[in-house]
C-alpha positions in Angstrom: 27.3 8.5 5.7 24.5 8.5 3.1 23.7 11.7 1.2 20.0 11.0 1.5 18.6 9.2 4.5 14.9 8.3 4.6 13.3 9.3 7.9 10.5 7.3 9.4 8.1 9.2 11.6 6.5 7.4 14.5 4.5 8.6 17.5 6.4 6.8 20.2 7.3 3.4 18.6 10.5 4.4 16.7 13.0 2.8 19.0 11.1 -0.5 19.1 10.5 -0.5 15.4 14.2 0.2 14.7 15.3 -2.6 17.1 13.0 -5.1 15.3 14.3 -4.1 11.9 18.0 -4.3 12.8 17.3 -7.7 14.4 16.0 -9.0 11.0 18.5 -7.8 8.5 22.3 -8.7 8.5 24.7 -5.8 8.3 22.4 -3.6 10.4 23.2 -1.5 13.4 22.3 1.6 15.4 24.7 4.5 14.5 23.5 7.2 16.9 20.6 8.2 19.1 19.2 11.3 20.7 16.7 11.6 23.5 14.1 14.1 24.6 15.2 16.4 27.4 13.4 17.4 30.6 11.6 20.2 28.8 9.7 17.6 26.8 7.5 16.7 29.8 6.2 13.1 29.6 8.4 12.4 26.6 11.6 13.2 28.7 14.1 10.4 28.4 12.5 8.7 25.5 14.0 8.4 22.0 13.8 11.5 19.9 15.8 10.4 16.8 18.1 7.5 15.9 20.2 6.8 12.8 20.7 3.2 11.9 21.5 0.9 9.0 19.5 -1.9 7.5 21.5 -4.2 5.3 24.0 -1.3 4.9 21.3 1.3 3.9 21.0 4.2 6.3 17.7 5.3 7.8 16.5 7.6 10.6 13.6 7.2 13.0 11.9 10.2 14.6 9.4 9.9 17.5 7.6 13.0 16.5 4.2 12.5 17.9 0.8 11.5 16.6 0.5 14.2 13.9 1.6 12.0 11.0 1.0 8.3 10.3 3.0 5.9 8.0 1.0 4.8 4.9 1.5 2.8 1.7 2.7 5.9 -0.2 6.2 4.7 0.8 7.4 1.2 1.3 10.6 -0.6 1.8 11.3 -3.3 -0.8 13.3 -6.3 0.2 15.0 -8.3 -2.6 14.9 -12.0 -1.7 17.0 -14.7 -3.3 14.6 -17.5 -2.8 11.4 -18.7 -1.1 13.1 -19.4 2.2 14.1 -15.7 2.4 10.6 -14.6 1.3 9.1 -16.7 4.0 11.6 -15.5 6.7 10.9 -11.8 6.1 7.1 -12.3 5.6 6.6 -14.2 8.8 8.6 -11.9 10.9 7.3 -8.6 9.5 3.6 -9.7 9.8 4.1 -11.1 13.3 2.4 -9.6 16.4 -0.1 -7.5 14.5 1.3 -7.0 11.1 -1.1 -7.1 8.1 -0.8 -9.0 4.9 -1.7 -7.2 1.7 -1.6 -8.1 -2.0 1.2 -9.0 -4.4 4.0 -9.3 -1.8 3.1 -6.2 0.2 2.5 -6.1 3.9 2.5 -3.7 6.9 4.4 -4.5 10.0 2.9 -4.0 13.4 4.2 -0.4 13.5 2.4 0.5 10.2 5.5 0.6 7.9 4.8 -0.9 4.5 7.1 -3.5 3.0 7.4 -5.3 -0.3 8.9 -8.8 0.0 10.0 -9.5 -3.5 11.8 -12.6 -4.8 14.4 -12.0 -7.5 12.6 -14.6 -9.6 9.6 -12.3 -10.0 11.5 -9.8 -12.1 13.0 -12.5 -14.2 9.6 -14.2 -14.9 7.7 -10.9 -15.4 10.3 -9.6 -17.9 10.2 -12.7 -20.2 10.1 -11.5 -23.8 7.2 -13.9 -24.4 4.1 -11.9 -23.5 2.0 -15.0 -22.9 4.5 -16.3 -20.3 4.8 -12.9 -18.6 1.0 -12.5 -18.7 0.5 -15.9 -17.0 2.9 -14.9 -14.3 1.0 -11.6 -13.7 -2.3 -13.5 -13.5 -0.8 -15.9 -10.9 0.6 -13.0 -8.9 -2.5 -10.9 -8.7 -4.4 -13.0 -6.1 -1.3 -13.7 -4.0 -0.5 -12.2 -0.7 2.9 -13.7 0.1 4.6 -14.4 -3.2 5.0 -18.1 -3.9 7.8 -18.6 -6.4 6.9 -22.2 -7.4 3.4 -21.1 -8.3 4.8 -18.3 -10.5 7.2 -20.7 -12.2 4.4 -23.1 -12.9 2.4 -20.3 -14.4 5.4 -19.2 -16.5 5.8 -22.7 -17.8 2.1 -22.9 -18.6 1.5 -25.8 -16.2 
């Protein structure tokens, strides 16, 4: 059990969002669920909260109503080993109404913000040669989904 568990507030989409997320990431599962009782009126029988893991990290969803919306002030960052993994998460998280943003950021169809980040980005951006790192930053800025080959060419000065 995690000491700190991020809680994601949804209106009514928490269960669908959780099911999507656990379908995408290995080592993910639902740990527990609770449902609204009869006193909740039209919400009776629908998910109230659930605790789940994504790639071993614990999260909670709450179907708390329309009062609060997810926004870019918090995002989940996915470390990707290679372009194939970047492409996999990018395509699945932007599917069915997700939105691409800049520099590897996106919103899924439920409004949760994600950063899909290849490990190569950190390596290339932290080059001690400021000219190389600067070229990588310049190549990154107009990108939506990160393209590792383009960043490596910029790093090499090609």
